[in-house]
C-alpha positions in Angstrom: -5.4 7.2 6.7 -5.8 3.5 5.9 -9.4 2.2 5.8 -11.6 -0.8 4.9 -14.1 -1.1 2.1 -16.7 -3.8 1.9 -17.4 -5.3 -1.5 -19.4 -8.1 -3.1 -17.1 -10.8 -4.5 -17.7 -12.8 -7.7 -19.3 -15.5 -5.7 -21.7 -13.0 -4.1 -20.0 -13.2 -0.7 -19.4 -10.0 1.3 -15.6 -9.3 1.3 -13.4 -6.6 2.6 -10.5 -4.8 1.0 -8.0 -2.4 2.5 -7.1 0.9 0.9 -5.1 4.1 1.7 -6.1 7.7 1.5 -2.8 9.0 0.0 0.1 7.6 -2.0 2.8 5.6 -0.3 6.3 5.3 -1.8 8.7 7.4 -3.8 7.4 11.0 -3.7 4.2 9.8 -1.9 2.5 11.5 1.0 3.6 8.6 3.2 1.2 9.2 6.0 1.9 6.8 8.9 -1.3 4.7 8.8 -1.1 4.4 5.0 2.5 3.2 5.1 1.6 0.8 7.9 -1.1 -0.8 5.7 1.3 -1.3 2.8 3.9 -2.8 5.2 1.3 -5.1 6.8 0.2 -6.4 3.4 3.8 -7.0 2.4 4.4 -8.8 5.7 1.4 -11.1 4.9 2.2 -11.6 1.2 5.9 -12.1 1.3 6.6 -13.5 4.7 3.5 -15.2 6.2 2.6 -16.7 2.8 6.2 -17.5 1.8 6.1 -20.7 -0.3 2.3 -20.3 -0.8 2.2 -17.1 -2.8 2.8 -18.5 -6.3 6.6 -18.1 -6.2 6.6 -14.4 -5.4 9.6 -14.1 -3.2 10.6 -11.1 -1.1 13.1 -8.6 -2.5 16.6 -10.0 -3.1 18.8 -9.6 0.0 15.8 -9.0 2.3 16.5 -11.4 5.1 14.3 -9.9 7.8 10.5 -9.6 7.9 9.4 -6.1 7.0 8.6 -4.0 10.1 5.0 -2.6 10.3 6.0 0.7 11.9 4.5 3.2 9.4 7.8 4.8 8.6 8.7 5.0 4.9 12.3 4.2 4.2 14.5 2.2 1.9 13.1 -1.2 3.0 9.5 -0.2 2.3 10.6 1.3 -1.1 12.5 -1.8 -2.0 9.3 -3.9 -1.4 7.1 -1.5 -3.5 9.6 -1.5 -6.4 10.1 -5.2 -6.3 6.4 -6.0 -6.2 5.7 -3.8 -9.2 8.6 -5.4 -11.1 7.2 -8.9 -10.3 3.7 -7.9 -11.5 5.1 -6.6 -14.8 7.2 -9.8 -15.3 3.9 -11.7 -14.8 2.1 -9.7 -17.5 0.2 -7.3 -15.3 -0.2 -3.8 -16.7 1.2 -1.8 -13.7 3.0 1.5 -13.7 6.6 0.9 -12.4 6.8 4.2 -10.6 7.7 3.1 -7.1 4.4 4.4 -5.7 1.3 2.7 -4.3 -1.6 5.0 -5.1 -5.0 4.4 -3.5 -7.3 2.6 -5.8 -10.7 4.1 -6.8 -12.5 0.8 -6.5 -11.3 -2.9 -6.5 -10.4 -4.1 -10.0 -10.3 -0.7 -11.5 -7.6 0.9 -13.6 -6.0 4.3 -13.2 -7.9 7.0 -15.2 -4.5 8.6 -16.1 -2.1 5.8 -16.9 -4.8 3.1 -17.7 -2.8 0.7 -15.5 -3.9 -1.5 -12.6 -3.3 -0.2 -9.1 -0.5 -2.2 -7.5 -2.1 -1.9 -4.1 -5.3 -3.5 -5.3 -3.3 -6.4 -6.8 -1.4 -6.8 -3.5 -4.8 -7.0 -1.6 -5.9 -9.6 -4.1 -2.7 -11.6 -3.7 -3.0 -11.6 0.1 -6.8 -12.4 0.1 -6.5 -15.2 -2.5 -3.4 -16.9 -1.1 -4.8 -16.7 2.5 -8.0 -18.2 1.3 -6.2 -21.0 -0.6 -4.3 -21.8 2.7 -7.4 -21.6 4.9 -5.9 -18.8 7.1 -7.4 -15.5 8.1 -4.2 -13.4 8.2 -5.7 -11.0 5.7 -9.4 -11.0 6.6 -8.6 -10.5 10.3 -6.1 -7.7 9.7 -8.1 -5.1 11.7 -8.1 -7.4 14.7 -4.6 -8.9 14.7 -2.8 -8.2 18.0 0.5 -8.4 16.3 -0.3 -5.3 14.2 0.0 -1.8 15.6 -3.1 -0.4 17.3 -2.8 2.7 15.1 -3.3 0.5 12.0 -6.0 -1.7 13.6 -8.0 1.4 14.6 -7.6 3.0 11.1 -8.9 -0.2 9.4 -12.0 -0.1 11.6 -13.0 3.0 9.6 -15.2 1.9 6.7 -15.6 4.1 3.6 -16.0 3.7 -0.1 -13.3 5.9 -1.5 -9.9 7.4 -0.7 -9.7 11.0 0.4 -7.4 11.6 -2.6 -10.5 11.0 -4.9 -13.2 12.6 -2.7 -13.9 16.0 -4.1 -15.8 18.6 -2.2 
């Protein structure tokens, strides 16, 4: 289930990032709240920030705003694959596997592939571009009335690490 994690930014300010418990995308667990978060971040990054996201356009042929419904399908997969391809073209070391894994902590790399987590980079893109534009589309995500209640409630949960990485 999607959740929020507080962190201290470089400036010393208290920030929030959003994470998922399980993988979303090709061969992912695709739990409803996790997929909703991925879709919500794509909605912010590609559609609400269009023209203000450093020339990162939505996937070719994508004429409608991605639905935040929590159902994994071809549109969500197209966004995941496209975003990873764009990151690689910009020199980011990201695994082009069509999956968004939960990140262990903001700014960290995968212990297996030694690549950055695409979901962490999407969070960064949303946060930084919204800050540049002076809008709270990202920071206010858990309270946005245009987002499904299931997602808003999930993001009110605060924890440090994804269930995928919590060993008992």
